[in-house]
C-alpha positions in Angstrom: -11.8 72.0 -29.8 -14.6 69.4 -28.8 -17.6 69.5 -31.1 -21.1 69.0 -29.0 -24.0 67.7 -31.3 -27.4 67.4 -29.5 -29.9 66.0 -31.7 -33.4 66.7 -30.1 -36.8 65.7 -31.0 -37.4 69.2 -33.4 -34.1 70.6 -34.1 -30.1 70.1 -33.9 -28.0 71.8 -31.9 -24.3 72.1 -32.8 -21.5 73.7 -30.4 -17.5 73.9 -30.6 -15.6 74.6 -27.1 -12.3 75.0 -26.0 -12.1 74.1 -22.7 -15.4 74.8 -21.0 -15.6 78.1 -23.4 -18.2 77.8 -26.5 -16.4 79.3 -29.4 -18.9 78.5 -31.9 -23.1 77.6 -31.9 -25.5 76.8 -34.4 -28.9 75.3 -34.4 -29.8 73.9 -38.0 -32.4 71.3 -39.5 -32.1 67.3 -40.2 -31.5 68.1 -43.5 -28.7 70.6 -43.5 -26.6 69.2 -40.3 -24.5 67.2 -43.0 -23.6 70.0 -45.1 -22.9 71.9 -41.9 -20.4 69.2 -40.3 -18.5 69.5 -44.2 -17.8 73.0 -43.8 -16.1 72.4 -39.9 -12.3 72.4 -40.2 -11.7 68.9 -39.1 -7.9 70.2 -38.0 -9.5 71.8 -35.2 -11.7 69.4 -33.7 -10.0 66.9 -31.5 -13.3 64.4 -30.2 -17.0 64.5 -30.8 -20.0 63.8 -28.7 -23.6 63.0 -29.8 -26.6 63.3 -27.8 -30.1 62.1 -30.3 -33.3 61.1 -29.7 -34.6 58.5 -31.9 -32.6 57.2 -34.8 -29.1 58.6 -35.5 -28.8 58.9 -38.9 -25.7 57.1 -40.4 -25.1 60.0 -42.8 -24.1 61.9 -39.8 -21.5 59.1 -38.5 -20.1 59.2 -42.2 -19.7 62.9 -42.4 -17.1 62.3 -38.9 -15.3 59.6 -40.3 -11.8 59.9 -38.8 -12.6 61.9 -35.6 -12.8 60.1 -31.9 -17.0 60.1 -31.6 -18.4 59.7 -28.1 -22.3 58.7 -28.7 -24.3 59.5 -25.4 -26.1 56.2 -24.5 -27.1 54.6 -21.0 -23.8 53.2 -20.6 -21.8 56.3 -20.9 -19.9 57.1 -17.6 -20.7 60.4 -16.5 -19.4 62.8 -13.5 -22.6 62.4 -11.5 -24.2 59.8 -9.7 -27.9 58.6 -11.0 -30.2 58.1 -8.1 -33.1 56.8 -9.4 -35.0 53.4 -9.5 -34.7 53.0 -13.3 -31.0 54.9 -14.2 -31.0 53.4 -17.8 -34.4 54.9 -19.0 -33.6 58.6 -17.8 -33.0 60.9 -20.5 -29.6 62.1 -21.6 -30.8 65.8 -22.1 -32.0 66.0 -18.3 -28.5 64.7 -17.1 -27.0 66.9 -19.5 -28.5 70.2 -18.1 -28.1 68.8 -14.5 -24.6 68.4 -15.2 -24.2 71.6 -16.8 -25.7 73.7 -13.9 -22.9 71.5 -11.6 -20.3 73.3 -13.2 -21.5 76.5 -12.1 -22.7 75.6 -8.7 -20.9 72.8 -7.6 -21.9 72.3 -4.2 -25.5 73.0 -3.7 -28.9 71.5 -4.0 -30.0 72.4 -7.9 -32.9 72.5 -9.9 -33.0 72.6 -13.5 -35.8 73.5 -15.7 -35.6 72.6 -19.6 -38.3 74.2 -21.4 -38.3 72.3 -24.6 -41.0 70.0 -26.7 -41.2 68.8 -23.1 -40.8 70.5 -19.6 -38.7 68.7 -17.5 -37.8 69.6 -14.1 -34.9 67.9 -12.5 -33.1 67.9 -8.8 -29.5 67.3 -8.5 -28.0 67.3 -4.6 -25.2 68.5 -3.4 -23.1 65.7 -3.3 -23.8 65.3 -7.1 -26.6 62.7 -7.1 -29.2 63.2 -9.7 -32.4 62.8 -7.8 -35.0 62.6 -10.3 -38.2 65.7 -11.3 -40.8 65.9 -13.5 -41.8 65.7 -17.0 -44.8 67.4 -18.5 -46.1 68.9 -22.1 -44.4 71.8 -23.7 -45.9 74.8 -24.1 -46.5 74.4 -28.2 -47.7 70.8 -26.8 -50.2 72.3 -24.6 -51.9 74.4 -27.2 -51.6 71.6 -30.1 -53.4 69.2 -27.5 -56.5 71.6 -27.2 -56.9 72.1 -30.9 -56.5 68.3 -31.9 -58.5 66.7 -28.9 -61.6 69.1 -29.3 -64.1 70.1 -32.3 -64.0 73.4 -31.7 -61.0 75.1 -29.7 -58.7 76.8 -32.0 -54.9 76.2 -32.2 -53.7 79.6 -30.8 -50.3 81.9 -31.4 -47.7 80.8 -28.8 -47.8 84.5 -27.2 -48.1 85.5 -23.3 -51.8 87.2 -22.5 -51.0 90.1 -20.5 -54.4 90.1 -19.1 -55.1 87.8 -15.8 -58.1 85.7 -17.1 -59.1 85.4 -20.9 -61.4 87.4 -21.9 -62.2 85.5 -25.3 -61.6 81.8 -26.4 -58.1 82.8 -27.5 -56.5 84.4 -24.6 -58.4 81.6 -22.5 -56.5 79.1 -24.2 -53.6 81.0 -23.9 -53.9 81.7 -20.3 -54.7 78.1 -19.3 -51.6 76.5 -21.9 -49.2 79.2 -21.3 -49.5 80.7 -17.8 -50.8 77.5 -16.3 -47.5 76.0 -17.2 -45.7 78.9 -15.6 -47.7 78.6 -12.5 -46.7 74.8 -12.1 -43.4 75.5 -12.6 -43.1 78.0 -9.9 -44.9 75.8 -7.5 -42.5 73.0 -8.3 -39.3 75.7 -7.6 -41.5 76.9 -4.2 -41.6 72.9 -3.2 -38.2 71.8 -4.2 -36.8 74.8 -2.0 -39.1 73.8 0.8 -37.8 70.3 0.3 -34.3 70.9 -0.7 -31.8 73.3 0.4 -31.9 74.7 -3.0 -30.3 78.0 -4.0 -29.9 78.1 -7.5 -32.7 77.7 -10.2 -31.3 77.2 -13.8 -33.6 77.9 -16.5 -32.9 76.6 -20.0 -34.5 75.4 -23.3 -36.2 77.0 -26.3 -38.8 78.2 -25.0 -37.2 79.6 -21.9 -37.4 82.8 -22.6 -41.2 83.2 -22.1 -40.8 81.9 -18.7 -37.9 84.4 -17.5 -40.0 87.4 -18.9 -42.8 86.2 -16.9 -41.5 85.0 -13.5 -40.3 86.9 -10.6 -38.2 84.2 -9.4 -34.5 84.3 -8.9 -33.2 82.4 -11.6 -30.1 81.5 -13.8 -31.1 81.8 -17.3 -28.2 79.7 -19.5 -29.7 79.0 -22.7 -26.8 76.6 -23.6 -26.7 74.5 -20.4 -27.2 71.3 -22.1 -24.7 71.6 -24.5 -22.3 72.9 -21.6 -23.1 69.6 -19.8 -22.4 67.4 -22.6 -19.4 69.0 -23.5 -18.4 68.2 -19.5 -19.3 64.5 -20.1 -17.2 64.3 -23.0 -14.0 66.0 -21.2 -14.4 63.6 -18.3 -14.8 60.5 -20.2 -11.4 61.8 -21.9 -9.8 62.3 -18.5 -10.9 58.9 -17.3 -9.4 56.4 -20.4 
């Protein structure tokens, strides 16, 4: 099996894959990842890929001693072409999500939306070229910013208001911070469908369910898309040693 570890800004996702089929999924804190790794039967794992934001804790590598490890970085060979001006700076999670989507619809222009700490929207052409996209604050970041950078605006819960316009400060903040992000996403979907031959829109990330329940647009909600893409990167490198 393949062990896929995605160390993000706020949480760590871990999955086991047999071929392209995910057989186990865990979300853990940075404090508990080493303990979880120690409980995985190493006889079942043939190779590991690690994608990380920020510093990689050496204790994680120590827990995987003896296994074949691929640490994803800007030099890692990929099954796509990065068609932007600064290919070494693009987030590996953005690329992995697009690669995961391409596994599902390999011969289409694809838009992938990842709603996590930030919201990224990424275009992949039908010939396997990553074209770039947008990066904007995530839902929680938007709400937190309005509280932090003002004197009187409160921190509000991440709840999608039912009313069209806010009738008080709390619902006004939620309408602007949350629904404002939703309208931004829907507008970008429309623009990409006008500019490219986009037939498939993939949605993933920790906050994806909020938009999935709100929008009437046709989307594929795939919560494990980045992990699926990381697994494909691992398999691609194994095939091309």
